N, C-alpha and C positions, 0 to 999 in steps of 0.2 A: 622181489620185495626190497624196499629201501633199507639200508643198514640201520637207520634210526628207528624204523618200525620194529626191527628185530629187538633192539635194545628196549623199547617201550614194552613190547610183548613179554620180555623176560623179567620184568619187574612187577611184582604183585605185593600189595599191602593188605594187612588184616589186623584186627584187634585181638584175635585169639590164636594161640599156637599150641600144638601138641608137641611137648618137648621130650616125652617118653611114651612108651606104649600105654601107660596107665595115667598120665597126668597132662593137664593143660594149664595155661596161664593166660591172663587177659591184660589188656591195657589198664594201667593203674595198679596192678598187683605188685607186691613186693616179693622178690625172689632171692634165693641164694644161687650163685653161679660160680663155676670154677675160675680161679684167678690165674691159671697157667703155671703156678709155682707149687702145686700140690695142695693148696688150701682153697678157701672160698671167700667171696665177697658178697655183699648184699646190694640191692638197688631196686629202683622202681621201673617197671616196664613202661615205655613211652609208645612203642609200636612194634609190630612184627612185620617182616617182609621176606620176600623170596627174590633173590637176584640170580638169574641164570640157574635156577634149580637149587640154590643153596639157601636154606632158611636161616635168617639172621634176626636178631632182636636189638632194638635201640633201648639202652638202659641208662638211667640216671643213677650212677653208682654212689654208694655211701662208704664212709671209712669208719672203722670201729672206734668208738669212744670209750666204752666201758663194757666189761663182761662180768656178770655175776654168775659164775659157773654152778654154784649150789642150787640156783633156782632157774637156770637157763634163760634168764633175762639179759638182754644185751641192748646197749644204746649206741646208735650210729649217727654220724653227722653227714648230711647230704653234701655232695661235691657239686661244683658248678659246671662240670663238663659231662656230656653224654658220650657213650661209647657203644659201638656195635659189637655184638657177641654172637657167635654161631649159636643158634637156638639149642643145639644138643649139649651145650655147656651149662644150661640151666639145670640146677639140681633139685630144687623144690620151691614151692610157694610157702610163704610164712604168714603167721598172724602178727599184725603190727599195729602200732598206734602212734599217730603224730603227736608230739609233745608241744606244749606252748612255747618252749625255748627254741623251736625249729628242729630239734633232733627227732629221731625216730626210735621208738622202743620196739624190739623184735623178740618174739618168743622163739627160741631156736628149737627145731625138732631134735629128738633124742640122739640121732646119729651124728649131729653136728655140735654137740656139747663138749 
């Protein structure tokens, strides 16, 4: 088999990902994911793929703009860069709303407040 065929066969793309035994997320969902520093970030899923058996997700990340801890409402500003994250770093999907000013309002789950 040609080495380029191996590379093509080892790359799979999908719109749905199971990131834990109990949860899935889809293209367009907004998720919380580990930031590598012990905290979390938010972002919107662009696609999921598997490269040589490793599931990864392309996420358009957000940066926190405002957090209202008493009501778990947070406001995030979308960034212009996408980044790949190993899919097991996704923590949860969230309820969100796009605001007219371009920002995104997210309702944080209880364990992330």
